[in-house]
Steps between C-alpha positions, in 0.01 A plus 500: 500500500644229282843512654400349838323215318819424303699492820248256644533270198879510523479383859261219407722394210802500725325287759376261229847476352650435840269203544477363146864517386634277784218254430603486134863447599403224742284334237778516243748359751258219582472409131879514465561267793218270393647465151844450654365226722342330200833512317675351803234234523547421131876468550443284807296259289790445261739212552851636555757301299878547513719405207878506471557646151318735267397248228303305763286805554333453161445133572314577823310793354375295208370227729392702802349800320345754736488255788873526572744772604861426409830606653825432315799438723770583239393826330549592131865566412634305798677166476369200698865392534585796726186683616418550872133573583404823673323507841186617321499194275558270793202661678282403202601139553332502842165573332527248216295182461721349231859514385572377145872428499686421179643193667783433253796627705470877457761650734250734664293202608801290597623777732175637641216250472532375858493861628199578282307197626587582861323834456175324411469129563133502397577571133432231240839448333466409133802358320459621142774264379311185598474277191775680307819312401793710624818565301785468750530813711320726253210667687348689204213258440245774420674597173340202326129553422448126535639518856293813561189291438598260777574795733153640427337164579682493835390855579138416418513195725632718780226759464231234492642349818471822700186633331288199390185710468651662189646178350295525181608862449869418541476192281331683214754784515780244506366321195469828308859595583631158404351560156691829485822316588428237231463780247828651624677167458372468143611859426855428616522176304371679187751782554809284559457150358601589146851626577811290449703740720387422853777638728476816709713665771374657822686645793327293770378146422131578562357330191610138526142371531391717210793371291420138582132543420565651158814306406742791532852535642562764766855631549549692826771751581488439874402210726441484873466876537875554455631807324650380168879515485687637194556139391128420527418807294756396236351151492157656447639708214646188343171309529303792359733510202476123454122513475484832312295660774388860467342561839594459865185495710500647849226529763437833682589332831865470394786730399519543123867597467646149443240444228588832338865396496411176319265676261767754401750222436265310264359809328158424650278660760335437833126449539273468799339165587326501836430172685301683769266733310155588633286395202593136450330414172598818317855475634538141373383612157753784506776253592405279203499805272845608625645152447355489149708808417811316617419185303424673171775451243 
């Protein structure tokens, strides 16, 4: 007599399951889409900022905090002298409220800034170089922490202009980061000021502003983006020998073979020195540490 009862319960359980399981699935889906909509709403509340080069990303992050979303036009490992933006990156431009350009004559901006602006004429264009004394045609202003402070000030002013409700937030973040850059500047001075040897060689002349700030002499293998000729390489070997150099520094954006040729000729070695690294303050410290190894007698 128990068997019919069991069959009855199985039917009831099956009916219950047929009703309850879809309800659970629908409820879970509702939660999923609700959470997703909250995430989208959170993203929509962020100010979209475009920057040209990777080091600027830290500048904007430090000032904007969680109130900004950043897109970098020239990605890590690419050179702003030659890079062409993808359609996906150009689509991001149409959503942006601010573009922080380097403003110092970076080839990417020289070639494409008008096209970028034409994709979104409502963007606030911030010239990060405003207030910086330029050195001829050298666009690498960010490689001086003192210049970086001015760039950060300009970025802060731009964010305050488009989002005045959060002016105090941006200003406090900016002041905190300027203190970090002051500490960085002191670190570099402490690391390098005591050396009598103050000459270094790099493949591309990316560190002219750094050299000027810290009273150093930069020797570059190539200028103007031209592949060095055998005579240029020989001249670099002669200069390296003259100054008793042990390292030839090369950035990851450039071919290392000419530097290896010079290093072999002088009995030295190549070393990486990146002008476009992601973590600005730690990278500047690493550059100072690398130069200290060159300057040691």
